[in-house]
C-alpha positions as CSV (number, residue, x, y, z in Angstrom):
1,M,47.5,66.5,128.6
2,S,49.8,69.1,127.6
3,D,53.1,68.6,125.8
4,H,54.9,69.3,129.1
5,D,53.1,66.4,130.9
6,W,54.0,63.7,128.7
7,Q,56.3,61.1,130.2
8,A,57.7,57.7,129.2
9,P,55.5,54.5,130.0
10,G,56.3,53.6,133.5
11,G,58.3,56.8,134.2
12,P,57.9,59.0,137.3
13,A,55.7,61.9,137.2
14,P,56.9,65.3,136.1
15,A,58.0,67.5,139.1
16,P,55.4,70.3,139.6
17,N,57.4,73.2,138.0
18,G,57.8,71.3,135.0
19,T,61.5,70.1,135.3
20,R,62.6,66.5,135.1
21,A,62.2,64.8,138.7
22,A,65.2,63.4,140.6
23,G,65.5,59.7,139.9
24,D,63.8,59.7,136.2
25,A,63.8,56.9,133.6
26,T,67.4,58.0,132.4
27,T,69.1,56.9,135.6
28,G,66.7,54.0,136.3
29,G,64.7,56.0,139.2
30,V,68.0,56.4,141.2
31,T,69.7,59.6,141.8
32,P,73.5,59.0,140.6
33,P,75.8,59.7,143.2
34,P,78.7,62.4,142.5
35,L,81.9,61.3,140.4
36,P,84.8,60.4,142.3
37,P,87.8,62.7,141.6
38,G,89.7,61.7,138.3
39,S,87.0,59.4,136.8
40,T,84.6,59.9,134.1
41,A,81.1,59.0,133.7
42,Y,81.7,55.9,132.0
43,G,84.4,54.5,134.5
44,P,87.7,55.0,135.6
45,P,90.3,57.7,133.9
46,G,90.8,56.9,130.2
47,A,87.5,55.1,129.9
48,T,85.8,55.5,126.7
49,P,81.7,55.3,126.2
50,P,79.9,52.3,125.1
51,P,78.9,52.4,121.4
52,G,75.7,54.6,120.9
53,A,75.9,56.1,124.3
54,F,75.2,59.6,124.7
55,P,77.4,61.5,127.5
56,P,75.5,62.6,130.4
57,P,75.0,66.0,131.7
58,G,78.3,67.5,132.9
59,A,80.5,65.3,130.7
60,F,81.3,68.2,128.2
61,P,84.2,70.3,128.7
62,A,83.5,73.6,130.5
63,P,84.0,77.0,128.7
64,G,87.6,77.8,128.5
65,A,88.7,74.1,128.8
66,F,89.9,74.0,125.1
67,P,93.6,74.8,124.6
68,P,94.6,78.5,123.7
69,P,95.9,79.3,120.2
70,G,99.2,77.6,119.6
71,A,98.8,75.1,122.3
72,G,98.7,71.6,121.5
73,G,99.3,72.3,117.8
74,W,95.9,74.1,117.2
75,T,95.7,77.5,115.6
76,P,93.1,79.7,114.1
77,P,92.6,79.4,110.5
78,P,94.4,81.9,108.2
79,K,93.1,85.4,108.0
80,P,92.1,86.3,104.5
81,G,94.5,88.8,102.7
82,L,94.8,90.7,99.6
83,L,94.6,87.3,97.3
84,P,92.8,84.1,98.2
85,L,95.2,81.6,99.2
86,R,94.3,79.3,96.1
87,P,94.7,79.4,92.4
88,M,92.9,82.3,91.0
89,S,90.2,82.7,88.4
90,F,90.7,85.1,85.4
91,G,88.3,87.4,86.9
92,T,90.3,87.4,90.3
93,L,93.5,87.9,88.4
94,L,91.8,91.0,86.4
95,W,90.7,92.7,89.6
96,A,93.3,91.9,92.0
97,P,95.8,94.6,91.2
98,F,93.0,97.4,91.6
99,R,92.3,96.0,95.0
100,T,95.8,96.4,95.7
101,L,95.6,100.0,94.9
102,R,92.4,100.4,97.1
103,R,93.6,98.3,100.0
104,N,96.7,100.2,100.7
105,P,96.3,103.6,98.8
106,A,98.8,105.7,100.8
107,A,101.7,103.5,100.3
108,T,101.0,102.3,96.7
109,F,99.4,105.5,95.1
110,G,102.0,107.5,97.0
111,S,104.8,105.6,95.5
112,G,103.6,105.7,92.1
113,L,102.9,109.4,92.4
114,V,106.5,110.0,93.4
115,V,107.7,108.2,90.5
116,Q,105.7,110.3,88.2
117,L,106.7,113.7,89.8
118,V,110.4,112.7,90.0
119,T,110.3,111.9,86.2
120,A,108.1,115.0,85.3
121,I,110.5,117.5,87.4
122,A,113.5,116.1,86.2
123,T,112.5,116.3,82.5
124,A,111.2,119.7,83.1
125,A,114.3,120.9,84.7
126,V,116.5,119.6,81.9
127,L,114.5,120.7,79.0
128,V,112.8,123.9,80.0
129,P,116.1,126.0,80.3
130,F,117.7,124.4,77.3
131,L,114.8,125.3,74.9
132,T,114.4,128.7,76.5
133,L,118.3,129.3,75.7
134,T,118.0,127.9,72.4
135,L,115.1,129.8,71.2
136,S,116.7,133.1,72.4
137,R,119.9,132.3,70.4
138,L,117.7,131.8,67.3
139,E,116.0,134.8,67.6
140,G,119.1,136.9,67.3
141,A,121.0,134.5,64.8
142,T,121.6,135.1,61.1
143,T,120.4,132.6,58.4
144,A,123.9,131.0,58.2
145,D,124.3,130.6,61.8
146,A,120.7,129.2,62.5
147,D,121.7,126.0,60.7
148,A,124.4,125.6,63.0
149,L,122.6,126.3,66.1
150,L,119.8,123.9,65.0
151,S,122.5,121.0,64.5
152,G,123.9,121.8,67.9
153,A,120.3,122.0,69.6
154,V,119.4,118.6,68.4
155,G,122.7,116.9,69.8
156,G,122.3,118.8,73.0
157,F,118.7,117.8,73.4
158,L,119.6,113.9,72.7
159,L,122.3,114.3,75.5
160,L,120.1,116.1,78.1
161,M,117.5,113.5,77.4
162,L,119.5,110.8,78.9
163,V,119.2,112.6,82.4
164,P,115.4,111.9,82.6
165,V,115.7,108.8,81.1
166,A,117.9,107.5,83.4
167,L,115.8,108.6,86.2
168,S,112.8,107.2,84.8
169,V,114.7,103.9,84.6
170,V,115.5,103.9,88.2
171,A,112.2,105.2,89.4
172,G,110.3,102.6,87.3
173,A,112.7,99.8,88.7
174,F,112.1,100.9,92.2
175,L,108.2,101.2,91.8
176,Q,108.3,97.6,90.5
177,G,110.1,96.3,93.6
178,V,107.8,98.3,96.0
179,M,104.4,96.8,94.4
180,V,106.0,93.3,94.4
181,V,106.6,93.7,98.0
182,D,103.1,95.3,98.7
183,V,101.2,92.4,96.9
184,A,103.6,89.7,98.6
185,T,103.0,90.9,102.1
186,G,99.5,91.7,101.5
187,T,98.6,88.0,100.3
188,V,99.6,87.0,103.8
189,G,97.5,89.7,105.7
190,E,100.2,92.3,106.2
191,R,100.1,96.0,105.5
192,L,103.5,97.8,105.2
193,G,103.5,101.6,105.2
194,F,105.2,103.8,102.7
195,G,108.8,103.7,104.4
196,A,108.7,100.0,105.1
197,L,107.7,99.3,101.5
198,W,110.6,101.4,100.2
199,K,113.0,100.0,102.7
200,R,112.4,96.4,101.6
201,A,112.4,97.1,97.8
202,A,115.7,99.1,98.2
203,K,117.5,95.8,98.8
204,R,116.8,94.7,95.3
205,I,117.1,97.9,93.4
206,W,120.4,97.1,91.8
207,P,119.2,93.8,90.1
208,L,116.0,95.8,89.2
209,I,117.9,98.4,87.7
210,G,120.1,95.9,85.6
211,W,116.8,94.4,84.4
212,T,115.3,97.6,83.4
213,L,118.3,98.8,81.5
214,L,118.6,95.1,79.8
215,V,114.9,95.9,78.6
216,G,115.8,99.3,77.4
217,A,118.9,98.1,75.5
218,A,116.6,95.5,73.5
219,L,114.2,98.2,72.5
220,L,117.1,100.5,71.4
221,V,118.3,97.7,69.4
222,A,114.9,97.0,67.7
223,F,114.4,100.6,66.8
224,A,118.4,100.8,65.5
225,L,117.4,97.7,63.3
226,L,114.3,99.5,61.8
227,F,116.1,102.8,61.2
228,G,119.1,101.0,59.7
229,V,116.9,99.4,57.3
230,V,115.5,102.7,56.0
231,L,119.0,104.0,55.9
232,L,120.4,101.0,53.9
233,A,117.5,101.3,51.0
234,A,118.2,105.0,50.8
235,A,121.8,104.6,50.5
236,V,121.4,101.8,47.9
237,D,118.7,103.6,45.9
238,S,118.2,107.5,46.6
239,S,115.0,107.6,44.5
240,P,111.6,108.0,45.9
241,L,111.0,104.5,45.1
242,G,114.2,103.2,46.8
243,I,112.8,105.1,50.0
244,L,109.5,103.7,49.8
245,I,111.0,100.2,49.5
246,G,113.1,100.8,52.7
247,V,109.9,102.0,54.6
248,V,107.8,99.0,53.4
249,G,110.7,96.6,54.6
250,A,110.8,98.5,57.8
251,L,107.4,98.2,58.7
252,V,107.4,94.1,57.8
253,L,110.4,93.8,60.2
254,G,108.5,96.2,62.6
255,L,105.6,93.9,62.6
256,G,107.9,90.7,63.1
257,L,109.9,92.2,66.0
258,L,106.5,93.4,67.5
259,V,105.3,89.6,67.5
260,V,108.4,88.5,69.0
261,G,108.7,91.2,71.4
262,F,105.0,90.2,72.7
263,W,106.3,86.7,73.2
264,V,109.4,87.1,74.8
265,G,107.9,90.0,77.0
266,V,105.1,87.7,78.4
267,K,107.6,84.7,78.9
268,L,110.0,87.2,81.0
269,A,107.2,89.1,82.5
270,L,107.7,87.5,85.9
271,V,111.4,88.9,86.3
272,P,111.0,91.6,88.4
273,S,108.7,89.6,91.1
274,I,111.5,86.7,90.9
275,I,114.2,89.2,91.6
276,V,112.5,91.0,94.5
277,L,110.8,87.8,96.1
278,E,113.4,85.0,95.7
279,H,116.5,87.0,95.8
280,A,117.6,85.8,92.5
281,G,119.9,87.3,89.7
282,I,118.8,88.4,86.5
283,R,119.8,85.2,84.4
284,T,118.2,82.9,87.2
285,A,115.1,84.9,87.1
286,M,114.7,84.8,83.3
287,T,115.1,81.1,83.3
288,R,112.2,80.7,86.2
289,S,110.1,83.1,84.6
290,W,110.2,81.3,81.4
291,R,109.5,78.0,83.0
292,L,106.8,79.3,85.3
293,T,104.8,80.9,82.0
294,N,105.1,77.5,80.2
295,G,101.8,76.6,79.4
296,A,100.1,79.7,80.7
297,Y,101.4,82.3,77.9
298,W,97.9,83.0,76.2
299,R,96.3,83.3,79.7
300,T,98.8,85.8,80.8
301,L,99.0,87.9,77.8
302,G,95.3,88.1,78.1
303,V,95.3,89.4,81.3
304,L,98.2,92.0,80.6
305,L,96.6,93.3,77.5
306,L,93.2,93.4,79.1
307,V,94.3,95.5,82.2
308,G,96.2,97.6,79.9
309,V,93.4,98.3,77.4
310,I,91.1,99.1,80.8
311,L,93.7,101.6,82.0
312,N,94.1,103.5,78.7
313,V,90.3,103.8,77.7
314,A,90.0,105.1,81.4
315,A,92.8,107.7,80.7
316,Q,91.4,108.9,77.6
317,V,87.8,109.0,79.4
318,V,89.1,111.3,82.1
319,V,91.5,113.5,80.2
320,Q,90.0,113.9,76.8
321,P,86.7,115.7,78.0
322,V,88.6,118.1,80.0
323,S,90.7,119.3,77.1
324,L,87.6,119.3,74.7
325,V,85.5,121.1,77.3
326,G,88.5,124.0,77.6
327,T,89.0,124.4,73.8
328,L,85.6,124.7,73.4
329,L,84.8,127.2,76.3
330,A,87.8,129.3,75.0
331,L,86.2,129.5,71.6
332,V,82.9,130.3,73.0
333,I,84.0,133.1,75.4
334,D,86.9,134.6,73.0
335,P,86.2,133.7,69.8
336,T,89.3,136.1,68.6
337,G,91.7,134.7,71.0
338,T,93.1,138.0,72.4
339,G,92.5,137.5,76.0
340,A,90.5,135.3,77.9
341,A,91.0,132.4,75.5
342,L,94.6,132.4,76.5
343,T,93.9,132.2,80.2
344,I,91.4,129.3,79.6
345,T,94.2,127.6,77.5
346,I,96.7,127.9,80.3
347,I,94.3,126.7,83.1
348,T,93.3,123.7,80.7
349,T,96.5,122.7,80.2
350,I,97.4,122.4,83.5
351,V,94.5,120.7,84.7
352,T,95.2,118.1,82.0
353,L,98.7,117.7,83.0
354,V,97.9,117.1,86.7
355,L,95.1,114.6,85.7
356,S,97.8,112.9,83.4
357,L,100.2,112.9,86.3
358,L,97.5,111.3,88.6
359,I,96.2,108.6,86.1
360,G,100.0,107.8,85.2
361,A,100.6,107.0,88.8
362,I,97.5,104.8,89.0
363,T,98.6,103.0,85.7
364,A,102.3,102.2,86.9
365,V,101.1,101.2,90.3
366,V,98.3,98.7,88.9
367,Q,100.5,97.1,86.0
368,A,103.3,96.8,88.5
369,A,101.0,94.9,91.0
370,L,99.4,92.7,88.1
371,V,102.8,91.2,87.2
372,A,103.3,90.2,90.9
373,V,99.5,88.7,91.1
374,I,100.3,86.8,87.9
375,Y,103.4,85.5,89.6
376,I,101.9,84.2,92.8
377,D,99.1,82.6,90.8
378,L,101.4,80.8,88.7
379,R,103.5,79.4,91.8
380,M,100.3,78.3,93.5
381,R,99.4,76.3,90.4
382,R,102.7,74.7,89.7
383,E,104.6,74.6,93.2
384,G,101.9,74.6,95.7
385,L,102.7,78.2,96.9
386,D,99.4,78.5,98.7
387,L,100.1,75.6,101.0
388,E,103.2,77.2,102.0
389,L,101.6,80.4,102.3
390,E,98.9,78.9,104.6
391,R,101.6,77.3,106.8
392,F,103.4,80.7,107.2
393,V,100.0,82.2,108.5
394,E,99.3,79.6,110.7
395,Q,102.8,79.6,112.2
396,R,103.2,83.3,112.4
397,D,99.8,83.7,114.0
398,A,100.7,81.1,116.5
399,G,103.8,83.0,117.5
400,Q,106.0,80.3,116.0
401,P,109.5,81.3,114.1
402,V,108.6,81.7,110.3
403,G,110.8,81.9,107.3
404,D,110.4,83.6,103.9
405,P,107.4,81.6,102.2
406,Y,108.4,83.0,98.8
407,R,112.0,81.9,98.8
408,V,112.7,79.1,96.5
409,P,114.8,76.3,98.4
410,A,117.9,75.2,96.5
411,D,117.1,71.3,95.6
412,A,117.2,69.4,92.3
413,S,114.5,71.1,90.7
414,T,115.8,74.7,90.8
415,P,118.7,76.1,88.5
416,A,120.7,77.1,91.6
417,A,120.9,73.6,93.1
418,A,124.2,72.6,91.5
419,S,125.9,75.3,93.0
420,A,124.2,75.6,96.3
421,P,126.3,74.1,99.3
422,P,124.7,71.5,101.4
423,G,122.4,72.8,104.1
424,S,121.7,76.0,102.2
425,E,118.2,75.3,101.5
426,R,117.1,76.8,104.9
427,P,114.7,79.9,103.9
428,A,116.0,83.3,104.9
429,T,114.1,85.4,107.6
430,W,110.8,87.1,106.5
431,S,111.8,90.6,106.0
C-alpha cells in the first residue's frame, strides 16, 4: 500500500485519481451544501469558530480581500532611509556621514565643491593682483621707500583678507545648513537634489551666519589673549629672558584655552543642526545643544575626533605622494633645474591644488554631515525621535497630512515654552 492509499479507519476509499472523495471523513460522509449568502462556515453572520476548530476550505479571504495601504489604519512598514530609526551604535555613527556622501553625491559633494571653489577663487582674486602690484613696486623702490612699502603692504594684506574670510564664513555656514537638511530628509527616505537642498538651507542662512561669526569672534579673542601675554611680557622686561617667560606663559595659556575650547566646542557642536531643523534662534540652539550632550560628551568627542583623524590621514595619503613623486621626477629628469624641472614643478603644483580642493570638499561635507547624525542620534536616545520619525513615514506613505517631525513642540520641557502662546505647539509644515 502506498502513502496515497492510506485512509482513516472507517473512512471512505480514496478516489481513483488520488483525490479525496466527496463525503469523506471530514464531513461525516455527507457532501456539505453551499453556504447561504451572508453566512459563514460556523453559523450566521458574526459567528466565531469553536475552540480548536480549523477553518474549512474556502473560509480564508480571497486574494485582494485585504484592505489597500492606508485603508482601515494599516500602512506598510517604513522604508529604510539613510539612518536606522533607532539609537545608533558607535560604528554606525562613525560611517553614517560617509554613507551620506555616497547616497547623494551630486548634491552633497557638489555643494562642498562649490563652497571650496568660491573660497579659493575669492582668495586668489583678491591676493594675486595685490601681491603682483606690491612686488612690482618693491623692485623699483629705494631702500628708504622699501620699508614704507612693506608696512603698507602688511596693512593692505590684512584688510584684503577680510574679503575671503567673510566669503568662507558665509559659504561654510551655508554648507552646514545644506548637509543638515540632506541628513534629516535622507533619514526618512527622501533624496533632494542640489537646488532643493540649497533652497531649504537658505531659509536659515542668517542664524547660521550669526553662529559662525560668533565662533570666529571667540577664536579671535583667544588668539588676542595669547598675543597679549607675549606683548605684556616684552613690555615689562625686554630682555631675552622676559620674552622667553612671555612665550612660555602664552603656551601654558594656550593649552588651557585648548582644553576649554574642546569642552565648549563639543557641548555646542549641535547648534547648526538645531538652528536648521528646529528653526531655533542662536541662544535657544546653544541651550538645547548643551542639554542634549549631557552625559554623551566623551562619545561625541570620540566620534568627532576619530572622523577628523580619518579624513586628515586620507588627505595626506592622497596629496603627499603626488607632491613627493613630482619633486623626485623633476630632480631625475632635470638635475640642473633649467627647463623641464620647472614644467614638472608647475604641473605637480596644479595637480596637488586640485586634489586638495577635492579632498577639502569631501572633508567639509563629511564633517558637517557628522554633526547632523550625532544630533539625530541624541534626540532618538533622549526624546524618542525615532518613534516620531516612524510615525511620520507611515502617515506620509499612507497619503495623510504630516507635519515637521524634527520641530520641538513648545511645552513645559522646552526653553521656548514660557513665551509660546496657547495652541502654538502644532508642528509646522514639512518643507
